[in-house]
N, C-alpha and C positions, 0 to 999 in steps of 0.2 A: 441458602443460595448455592446453586451448582452452575458453574461456567463450563461450557463444552466448546473446545476449539481443536483444530488439528495440531497447531503449534502450541506448546505449553509454556509455563513460566520458567522451567529449568532445562538445561542440557547437561549431560554427563560426559566426562572424559575419563579415560582409564589411566590410572597412575602406574608408575613403573612396578610397584609392589602388588598389582593386581586389583587394588581397590579402586573406587571411583570418587571423583570430586565433581561438584555441581557448580554450574554458573548460570547466570540469567539468560533466558532464551531471547530470541530476536524478533523484531517485527512490531508494528504499531500497536496491535492489540495487547501484546505483552507489556509494552511501555505504558500504555494507558491504565491497564488493570492491575499490574503488580503492586504499585504503592497503595491502591485501594483495597486489595484483598489481603494484604500482609497482616498477619496476626489476627485475622478474624476467624473465630472459632465456628462461625456459622457458614463459612464459605469453603467450597471444594471446587478444584479445577481438574476437569477430566480432559486429557490430551493424549496425543500419540507419542510414543517413543520413537523419535525420528530416525536416528542413525544406529549403526551397530552398537556403539558404546551405550547409547541410550537403552536399547533392547537388553544388552548384556546386564546393565546395572539393574533393570526392572526384574529380569529373570533371577538375579542373584539376591533379590530382596533388599537392595540398597534404599535406605530411607531417603525421603526428599529433605532438604535442609530445614533445620529447625528455625523458628523465628520468622518464617516467611509465610508462603501460601501453602495451604494443605492441598497437595496435588496427587492425583492418581493417573499414572502414565500407563497406557495400553501397549503391550508388546505385540504389535501386529505382525503378521506374516510378511516378510520383506517383499516377496513377489506381488501379493495382493496389494500391499501398500503402494508399491511402485505403479500398479495399474490405476489405483484410485487417484494418486496424486500426480504422477507425471502424465499419464495418458489422458485420463478424463478431466481432472480438475484443471491442470495447467494446459494440456494440449487441446482441450475443447472448450470447457466453460470459461476459462480466462479469455480465450480468443473471442468467444461469442460475445461475452458482456462488454469487452473493450472494442469491438468492431474491427478485429484484426484479421479475419479470414480473407484470404484471396480466393474467392468463391469459384472461380474457374478451375482451381486446382484442389482446394481444401475447404471443408473437411471431406473425408471419404469414410463412410460408415460401413465397414466390411465385417466379416466374422470375427476378426481380431478385436475390432472395437467392441462387439457384443461381449466378448470375454473380459475386456477391460471394464465394461459397464457393470458386469457381475462383480468385479473387484470393488468398484465404487460402492455398489449396494452392500456387499459384505463389510466394508469398513464402516459405513454408516450404521449397519446393524450392530457391529461391535461396540460402537459408542453408545447407541441406544440401549443395548443390554446392560452396559456398565451403569447407566443412570437408572434404568428400570430396577435393577438388582440393589442399588445402593441408596436410592432417594428416599428420604422420610415422606410420610403422607402429606400431600398438599404442598410439596416443595416448589420453589421457583427455579426454573431452568432457563438459562440464557445461552442459546446455541449461536456460535459465531461462524458466519461466512459460508461461501458457496461450496466449500469442500464437504459440508455436512448438511446439505439441503434436504436430505431425505430423513433426517433424524426426527424432526417434529412430528411427521405422521406416524412414525414407528412408536413414538412416545404416546401419541394420542390413542393408539390402538392397545398398547401394552400397559399404560398407566394413565388413564383419563383423569385421575385426581391431580396431575401435575399442572402447574401454571407455566406454559412454555412461550418464549419469545425467540424468534429467529432474526438475527441482525446481519445484514449483508454489507460488507465493507467495500465492495466493488460497485461499479454501475450495474444496473440491470438492463438486459437488452429489451428492445421494443417488440411489438407483436409481429412485425415482418421478420425480424431476425430470429425470433424463437421458432419459426417454421423451418429453419435450417435443421434443427435437431430431428432425429427420428421420433416418431409419435410416441413410442413407449418411453423414451427419455424425457421429452417435453412434458408428458402427462404425469410422470412420476415427480419431477421437480416441481411443477406448478401446483399439483394437488397436495403435495406435502407442505409446501410453504403456505398455501391457502388454508391449511387446517389450523393455523395458529396465527398469532399477532406477529407481523413482520416489520422490521425497522430498516431504514436506510439513511445515508447521510444527508440526502436532500429529498425534497418532495418530488423532483424530476424523476429520480430513480424509483421512488414509490409509485408514481403514476405509471412508469414503464412496466413495473412488475404487474399492477392491476390489469393493464391492457393486455399484457402477455397471457396472464392467468385466464382472462375471459376468452381470449383468442384460442387457447388450447382446450379449456374446460367447457366453454360455452357461455353465452351471455348471461344465462340464468344461474350459473354456478355460484355457490356460496364462496366468497373470498373473505378471509378474516381481516381484521383491522390492520391498517398500516400506519406508520408514523415516520417522521423524519427527525433525526437527532445527530447534530454534528459534535465533534470534539476537537479540542486543540491541545497543544502541549501544556504541561504544568510548568509555569514560569519559574518557580523556585528550583524545580529539578533541572530545567534547561540551564539556568544560570549557574548552578553547581557544577554541571558537566562541562560548561565552558571554562569555569574558573579553575583550571588544572594546568599543571606544567606541560603536560602533552599538548594541550591546545595552544598554549602560548608558544611552544616550539614550532608548531605547524603555522601559526600566524606569522612568526618571524621568517620561516623559510618561504612563505608565500610573498611576504613583503620584499624579500630579497630578489625574488624573480620578477616581481611586477614593478617595483620601484614606485614612482609617483604617477604611474598611469592609472586610468580608470579601469575598473575590473568588473567584467561580466562573469557571473558564476551560475553554473547549474550543478546540482547535486542529486543524482538519481541512481537507481539500480540500472544495469545494462539491460534494459527491458524495451521491447518493441513499442509498447503503449506510451513510452516517455518521449517518443518523437525527437530523438537526439539528432538524427541526421539533418532533418529540416532546420534545426537550430543552428547547425553549422553552416548550412546553405544561406540562411537569413543573415548570418554574421558576414559571410563572404560578400553578399550583396550590399550590406552596409559599408564595408570597406571599399567596394567598387564605386559606390555612389557618393561617398563622403571622404574626399582625399585628406581633409584636415584631421580625421580621426585615425589615420594610418600612423602607426608607431605611438599612438596616444592611448590605446585601449587594448586590453588583453582579455581573452575569453578562457576561463578555467573551467574545464568539464571534469567534475569529480564523480567518477562512476564506479559503482560496486558491481562485481560479477553476479550474474543471476541466471539460474536455471540452465546451466551449461550442459545438462544431460539432454536437452532438446536441440536438434539440429538448427531449427529456426533461430535460436538465440546465438548459437556459434556463428552462423552466417551474418546475423545483424551486427555482432561485435566487429566482424571484418569490415562491414559497411561503415560503421562508426569510425573505426581507425583510418579507413581510406579517406572518409570525408574530412576528418581533422588533418590529415596529411596534405590533402589538396589545398586547404587553406593556407597552411604553412608554407608549402612549396610556392604558392602564388604571391604571397605577401611578405614573408619573413625577411628581415635584414640582419645585418651582422650583430646588432644588439637589441633586436626585438622578435620575440616569439609570439606571434598572434594567438595561437592556441596552445594551452597547456592541457594535455590529456593525461589524467592521473587515474589509473585503474586499480589502486590499492584498495583493499577492504579496510578502511582506516576511518573510524568514527571521529576521532580528534581532527583529522584533516578536513572532513566534511564540515564540522562545526567552525573551523577556522575560515573556510570559504564563506560561510554564512556571515561571520563576523565582519570580514574584510570587504565584502562585496559593495560595489556601487549600483549594480543592476543584478537582480536575481531573475533568471529566465526559467519559468515553469510552464512548458508548452505541450502537455501531454495530448495524445490523440483522444483520450478519455480516461478520467479517474474518478473513483468513488468519492474521494475527498482530496487527498494530497497534503500530507502533514508538512512537507517542506515549505509550502506556501504560507503555512502558519508559523512554523519555527523560525523561518528566515527573518521576518520583521522583529521578532523578539530577541534574536541573537545579534542582529546587525548593530554596528556602532557608527555608521556613516550616513544615516538617513537614506538607506538604499531604496531604490525604486523596484517594485515588484511588477514584472511583466508576466501575466497569468492567462493561461488558456481558458477560454469560456467553457471548455468541455471538462474542466476539473470541478468536482463538487464544491471545493472551496471558493470558487468564483461566485457562487450564490451569495456568500456573506462578505466577500472582499472586493466586490466589483466597483464599489464607489471610490475605493482608495488605490486600487491597482490600475496599471494599464492593461486593457484587454487585448489578448492575442487570439487571432483566428488561426488555429494550429496547422491548418493545411495551406495557408496563404503565406508564402515566404516573403512576398513584397510587403504585405501588411506587417508581418513579424519584424522585418528589417526596420520599417518605419517606427514601430513601437520601440525597438531598441534604440534607434536615433533620438526619439523623443525623450526617452529615459536619460540618455547620456548628456543631453543638452539642457535638461530641465533646470530651472532656477533653484537656488538653495532654498528659498522661501517655500516654493511648492513642494519640494522634496521633504522638507521638515513637516509640512501640513499632512502630506500623504503618509509619511512614516509614522507620525503620531496616531493617526486614525487606524493604520494597520496594527499597531501595537494594541490599541484598544480592542479592535475586533478579534485579534488572535487570542485574546484572554477571555472572550465573552462566553465561551463554551468549555469549561474545564472538564476533565474526564470524570469527575465526581458527578457532575450534573447529567453527563451522558449516561453513566451507570444507573443513576436514580431514575432517569426517564425509562429505561428499560424495565426496571423493578416496578415502577408505577404502571407501565403498560401491561406487565405480566398479571398484576393484581386486578386489572380491569377497571 
């Protein structure tokens, strides 16, 4: 088995003596696959050397850690990698699939974009060549996510003996949205993914891909099989991560700030698709409409920095900070801070928020899955209520036990928060128990096995 993804299982850091030390990579795919692929002699993970230290470690021949995943990191050209990742993957495809474009202004596909697209093609070609050159006859290849959407067709052309699955962890845009792309881009993406079996976290995203592929390639075009496969956190791993002194300290610090008040929590990257500003607006409306909740509830927004090389993300961070400040300026008292805005990149802090929350707000504009919606119920110790956007893939499996949020409707979101805060203990307990059961229904091992089974046909 060969796993192919942009981000890999390891990152390297340069030591003072010029050598390199390795630590685990970040992201949901890494968290899901690392325990499953560790110590498997039949598994290889092909990924990019992301930063300068990664590239230097690869060029120096630094071996990946023993006792873990056998990884092959590609030392890509930094400029080409930036065009592939920042300009095309994050700046166009992420916006497209999450419905984030302000179409009156963006995107604009000029000559510089064509250069960036060549970078995207080049990086995909590097990944494909690494597999073509190293894969045994008839090997199974699991290609992960939208950054590597061209790899399947390159593999089909260079190594038709391989069994290839492409799995997309984001949503997939619909047939109207795919028409935003230049024809050469849309055709390349859809024809490549249509050349193999493709997986998504929900059937909704699979339907969107099939409709987009037929829109671009023609109604009679052949489109490979699609499937839906969700995954959730590993309960044992999550419990071990929570049972640490660092998390205990963060819980104590949060308790000191919140006291006996109810706590609404959100834990997100500082990401446009997460809909953070509307969450604050809904909370502001909640306090306006329900005087009894003033000074009795705190909203902790635990946000990690994200994609700060893109100007849209820097601007959005300013919007988030201003939205939080407006709520505090309007409602704060001498001993009550309505909004806690914490922008530390601190995993222990995020886990502490999930443990302590009475309400977890997950209101993305659109999400392929959203692991926080699944981790929260397993981490929580207070029968917390989940307010979950219907546009998150996780909503498909959790909708019976959560409170559904329409992410663009601030009034409805405020009403959902109110319902969660005043919900009876009995109903909270019933919902929380069902959420815990559902969150464990699709372990990462089953998700991996589904991909392998689909690859075998």
